[in-house]
N, C-alpha and C positions, 0 to 999 in steps of 0.2 A: 703427383711430386711436385715437392717444391723447384723456384726458377734456380737457386742455387745448387740443387744436386743435380739437375738438368746440365745446368752451366759446367759443371766440375764434369759429368761424362763426358759431353763433349770435348772438353779441354784434354781429357786422359785418351778419350776413344779415339780422341783425332791422330795424339801421337802413335797409337799404337796401330791405327788403320795404315799410317805415313809409313813406318817400320816394314808392315808388311809387302807396302805396294813397294820399296826399295827392292825388298829381298827378289818378288817375287818381276822385278826385271834381270836381275842374275841370280835365277834359281841353286845354281848348280854351287855355286861361290856361297851361299848363304849357308846350305846343307852341307860343305866343306866345315864352312865355319863353325856350325853347331856341333858335327862328329868329334871336330878335334878337342872341342873346349869340353866334350863328354869322357872322350877318353883321358885325357892330363886329368882333369878333375878325381879320375876314379882309379888314378893309374896304382895308386894303392893301398886297393880292394882285394879285397879275395878274390873278385871274380875277375879286376884286371892284372894282379897277381900270373890269374891262373891261363891268360889269354896275352901279356904281354904287352900289355897297352902301351908301357913306358915306350917301348919298340915303334910305336904306330907314330905314322906320319902323312899318311896317305892314306884315301878310299881302298888302294888295291889294298894296303896293308893290313886295313879294320878287317875285309875282308877276307882274308887270306888265313890270318889267326882266330878267327871268330865263328864259328860254325853257325850255322839256321839251325833255331831249334822251337820246340813250343814250349806251352807253359810245363808238360812232366819234364822236360829237359833241364827247367829251371828248378823244378819243385826242387832238389836238396838246396839249394842257395837260400829259396826263401826261408825253407824248416830252421835253417841255421841263423835267420834273423826272428823268426818266431821264438827260439830257444833262448834269446836273448845277446847274441855275436854281433858287436859292432861292425861296421866296415865290411861287409862282406857282399852286397851289390853296388851303393854307391857311398861316399866316403861321408854326406850327409847322412844321419839317423835317419828313419822315417820316420812320419809324425804316426800313421795309421795304416792298417790293409785293406784295400779294397775287397769286398766280399762278392766271390761270383762263381757261378755254376763251374766247374771244371768240367775234363770229359770221362775220368775213372769213375766218378761218385764221390770224390772230396772236392772241396769248392775248391777255387783257386783264389790263392790273397796277392793282390798286387801292390807292393809297397808304392806308398806316400809321401812324398819327402816334401821338405818346406817350397824348393822350387818349382816341382810338380804342382802343388796346392796355388804358389803366385801364377805360375803358367794359367791354370785353370780359373782364376778370379779374372786375370788379364782377357782372358778367351772371352768369359761372356760382357765384360765390358766393352769387350772389338764388336761384338755381335749386337749390343744394345747399339750403342752407337751407328753402326752401319742400317740397324732398322730406323733407326732414327731421322734419317737422311731421307726415308721414303714415309715414313710416316709419324708425321708431326706431332700429331695427338696422341701416339699411341701411349703416353707416360701420365699423362692428363690425371687420368684414374688410380684407383687400385689396381696392381696386380696379385692373380690370382695363378698360383705353384704349389707343386705335389712335388716332392720328395720322396725316399727311405730315409727310416733310423738312420740317423747317423752312427753308433755304436748298439754293433748285435751283441757284442764279448769282448775279453781281454783274452791274449796268449798268457801262457805263463810267465813269462817277463811282463806282463802289463802293458801290452800293446794294442793299442784299440783296434778291433777289426770292424766294417760296417760300409757304411757308404761314405765315400767323399764328397756326392754332391748333398746329403743331411748335413755335415759338416760344417762345408762351406756356407750352406743358408743359413746354419746359426750363426755365423759369423760376421752377416753381412751389418756393414755399419748402422744404428739407430734411424739415422733420417731416411733410409733408402728401406727397411725393415718395416716403418711405420705405413708405407705405402704397402703390404704386403697382408691381403686378406686373408691369405692362410697361413697361420705362424707357425713353427715348427712344430711345437708340443702336438699340432694332431696329428704328424708322423710318427708320434710316438704310444698311439690307442692300435693295442694289440687286434682288437676284430676288424677284421676289412671293414664288416657293413657298417659297423660303428663310426668307424674312421672315414668312411663314404659320404656318411651320414653329418660326421661334424665339419667335413671339408665342403661338404655341399651348403649348410645352413651357413657356415662366414660366409662363404665366396658372395650366396647370395644376398646377403647383409651388405654389401657391400657395390658400390658403383664401379663396375670391373671396365677398364679399358684395353686390358693385356690379359691373358692365360697360357701359358706355357709350360709344359713338363715334354718330356722324350716322345713319351708313347701316344700315341692317338688312343689306343685302346683304355688308357684312362681316363680321357675327357670322356669318352663314350657312358663309363659307368659312374660318372661324377654326373655325366643330364640324368641316366638313366634314374641315378638314384632320387634325385632332386624331382622328377617326375612322379615318381614313385611314393615320394613321401612331401608334397609339396603342403598338405595342410599345416602338417607337423613343423614343417621348416619355418611357416609363415607364423605360427603360434610361438616358433624359440625364438623367433627375432624378436617379436612384441614384448615376449616376457622376459628374452634379456638371456635365458638359460642356454647349455646344449642342445637341449632335448631329447638328449638321451640319457641312460647312464654308464655310467663305467665300475660295478662292482667290485672286478678287481682291481681298479687303480686309480681308489679314492683321492690320492694326492694329486694324481694328473688331471682326474675330472674338476678338483677344489681350482687348480691354476689354469683350467681352460674357464671355468666360470668368471676367472675374477679378470680376463681378456674381454667380457662379454657386458654391454649394460643393455637396459629398455632400447628397442627402436622402432614407439609407433609409427613412427613417419614413414620409414623403409617397407614396414610391414602394410602399412596400407598401399605403398605402391606396389608390391606384390600381390595384396589381393586383386588390386585390381588385374593383374595382368590375368590371373584366373579366372576372373568374370569378364573381360572382355576376351580371352582368346580360348575360355577353357583349359588349356594345357598351361605350362610352366616349364617351356623353352628357352634355355640361356639366351636365345636368339631376341627374346623378347624382355625377360628379366632385366637383362644388357647391352641398353642402345646403344650407350657408348665404345660398345666393344671394337676397337681398330685392328687389332694383328691376333691372332694364333700361332703359336711357336709352336713345332712337336714335328717327331720324322714326318719327312713326306714318300720314302722311298723304300725299297726290300719291302717283305713281305709285310710289312706295317702299314704302308699305303695304302693297301685296300682297306683299313680304317680311317686312315687318313682321308681316305675320300667320301666317307658317310656323315664328317663334322659336319657343312651343310645344313643337314637333316634338322642338327639340333642348335646350330651356331648362326646360320646363316651364310650368306654371302659376306664373309670376312673373307680380308688375305690372311693366307698363310705361309708362314717360312719357316724352310729347315731348321731344326738348333744344329744342324752339322752329323758329320760323320765322326762320333764320338762313342766309348766304352768304356769301362772299368781300366780301361789299361792309359786313356788320357783323353785328349782333344785332337783331330787329325784335318776336318777342313774347316772352314769358314764361310757358310750362304753370304749373297749380296743381292740376293734377288728373292722377291717371291716365288712361289706354284712350281719351286721345284728343286727335288734332293740335291742338286749339285752344290760345292763350294768350292772355294778356292782351300789348295791345299797350304796347312798351317805351317810352312818353314821354315819358322822361329823357336817352335816348341818341341820337335821330334827330326829325327832324321831318318829317311824312307827309302827303303828298297821297294823295287816291283817285281814280280815273274811273271811273264802273261798266262792267262790262264789254261791259253791253247800246249803249252809246254810243261805242263807242270807235272803229267806223268814222264817225260824227258829223264832219262839217267842225268843229265849233267845240263839242268834249265840254265836259257838266261837270264842273270841279275842285273837289270836296270836303274838308275837312278833316276830322279824326278824329270830330268832335263830330256830324258831321252824317251819319253812317253809318247804315245802315236794318240791322236782322238778319236774316236769311236771302240777303241781294243781294251778287253776287259786285263784285270790284272789283280795277283793275288797280292797281301801288302805283307811285308817286314819292316817290324819297327824297330828304334831306337828312341827310351824316350829317359827323361830325367828322373825318371823313379825307378831306374835301375833295367831296363828290359834291352837287351843285346839282341838284333837281329834277329827276334821275337813274330813267330808266326802267329796271327791273329786268328787265322784261317779264316775271313773275309776276303768277298771279292769285289770290287771297283769298278767301275765303265770311267773312263776320260771319255768327257760330255765338250772339251773345246779348251780355251786357253784365256786366262785372265793376266795381262802383259805375257810373260813367257812361263809362267807358273798352271800347273795342270788343273783345271776344275775336274771334280771326283764326285761318283754318287756313288752311294753304297747301292749293290745288288743284290746281294746275299751271304750267307753263311760259305764256306768253300766246301772241300770235299767231307763226306763222312758228316757233317753237319749242316742244320737248319734250325730254321726259327720260327715261330706264328706272333707272338707278343715280344719277342727280347729274353726267352727262354733257352735261348741255344741249344738245341737238342743235340746230343753229338750218339753216332753207332753205340758207343761205347754204352750210355747210358742205357738203352734199349735191351742192349743184350746183358748188363748187369741187371735189370728190373725182372727180364723174362726168365733171367735163370733162378730171381726167388721166387715168381712161379711158378716153374718148374718144380720146386722142392715140396709144393702146397697142391701141384694139380698134375696128375698126368696128361704133358703135354707133348711127350713121345706121338703122337700120332698126328704131330702138324707136319703135311708134309714138306709146305716154303711157307712164308711169309713175308710181307714187305708191308713198311709205315709209312705212310703218306702225311706231308703236314696239308688240311684241309685251312686255309688262311680264313676263308670267308664261313666258315663256321666256328670255326676257333678250337679247333682240336685236332688232333691226332686218331688217323686211322686205319687204323689192322686191317690189312690183305693175308685172310689164310687160308688154305688149300689143306683138309685133313683127309687124311687115309682114311676114315671109318668116318662113323655116326658117331658124334656128339650132341650129349640134352644140350640144345639152345638155353634153356632154364638157366642149368649150371654154367654154363659161356656169362649170360647175361648178368644174371647177379652176384654170383661170385670171382669168376676170372677176370674177369672185366675190371670191377672196381677193386680187387687184389694189384692189378697190373698199375693203376692210377696211383695206387697208396706206394707200388714200388718205383713207377717213376718220381714221385716227390723225395721219396728215399734218398734216392743217388741224383738228384739235380734239384739245388735249392731254389733255384729261378722258377724252374717248373711247378714246386710245391707254393712258392709265392703268388704266381699266376694263378694255380687254380683254388687258390684260399678267396683270392680278391675276383674271381671270376670271371679275368680277364680269359680265362680256357676253360672248355666243354668239357666235361669230360668224355678222355676216348670212347670209340665206338668198334666193334668187329664187324669185319663183311665175310660171308662166307663164299669162297670160291669154286668155282663149277672144278670137277677133277680134271686134270689136264692141264690147268689154266698157269705151274711153274713150267713144265716140260715144251707146252708150246712157245715159252717166252727163248728156251736156252735154242730149241730149233731154229726160229726168227733169227736169232743171232747168227746161230751157224749158217743161215743162207744168206746172211750178208758177207761171210766169208772170216765173220769170225769163229775159233779153235773152240768148239763146245768143249775142252778138256781146260780151258784155261778160261771160259767164261767166267764172270764174276756177278753174282745176283746182288741186285742193288738193295740193300736193307732198308734204308732211308730215302724217303724221295721228297723233292719239295713241290712236288703235286704230282697228279695218277695219270696214267697213260690211260689211252683210250682202249686199249686191247685190257688193261687191268677192270676199267670200270663198268666194263661191257662182258664180262664173265664172273660177274657178283652174282649167286644165288640167293642169299637173303644177308641183313645188315640187321646186328645186335644193338641194342642202342641202352646205355648203363645206367640210370638215373641218379641225379644229383643228389649225393650225400647232404 
């Protein structure tokens, strides 16, 4: 990256960092300022009128007049936006809708406004600025980043929906875009195997000093694609070709070809790596790599710990607690999932995890949090989310000045995730209902689904009332369930297509497994009549794994 661009990053990034530092000294004042600015700006929207925004003067007013809701409580308003109505959630018209998996089988569509896009750009710039303070040379070479398609489709009113990160990637200024090893066009390749091949081919053609993408499993998939296709990649770099055909996307194939030129010198370097090491690890192909940016916490932290196998001993910095709904923390140190609460970009409320089941749980502001305690997060954002329960659990790991440092721990109640797919209990129930219509699963006594992070798959623990043919379960029922889950959870479908998730498996449990759990609960004083069976779990219990009679694994389709 050129000296002028780095100078501009330092100048603008310094201003943004100073602004957050000032807010961190007085977080309550900063949050009140943000909240009242949002309610005043959107007082004449449909949502603002329904909830009396014009009369809100304090944080207490806001909490009294606006109930806590999740996406399903917000969906009627979003549906009005999709239909073309103006000034529904925000006075400013959304630029697009961020599409992600919902809890009912229908995707969520998160409005993205000009303000939320500006803040996302500022967040990225500040992240780079803070990383530069500790890694002076991480922008000296090329940057390899991977994003999703910007546009997946359009609403009836013509509003695009897809990935805001993809849209922002497209709009990067030319001088910075020239340093990107993987152009946005690669994200438009429909076939995942071909997409990862071209991404690996283009990234390895450059001397990369920084690689970043939220999910570390993406970096593992990229590395394994390179390892499995080393000769083909070297040949494509030498010849200046994509290295694969795109028969169903000829126009995109031509666009990608125009971005490539024969590079025998780089091919010779890559050939040398193969000759010297007998393998094709990114660690050997990119000796100038200075930093990896990806998520380090939550369930994906398991995948992040595998990155040194491929990239060597390179510093890693979390990209922050972020989601389709926005960016919420700004990491300022390496090798931790913790980051500074982004006080100037959203308004936050917190419910202690220990109180989530209370009839009237306490709701706290950012300045009231305690170190070491877990909290559920409520969001108010420039995109039009108000007291929005994102169903995430974070932990306070300390403080930066007076602002909390937060680390994402896991999805909240009734939800889990292995590699970003956000699986909800409702997804499982919808998928199982579809399977039930095709097969007689009335013989199931009880079941539980566990997210096995290390194996990258969902595992079904099921107790049957009688004998069931294992071949039927292995070859028909499990593949059917896999397809059904993809049908109700768009992100599960994407992760399966890219093979970041493996097919589910089925554990056949011994008779009495389910009853034993209820009896154990009763033995601890819980009423058996009120016992709530856990359908979805983030990890297996010892009692579960010890009761497995047989495990059936389906082959990858």
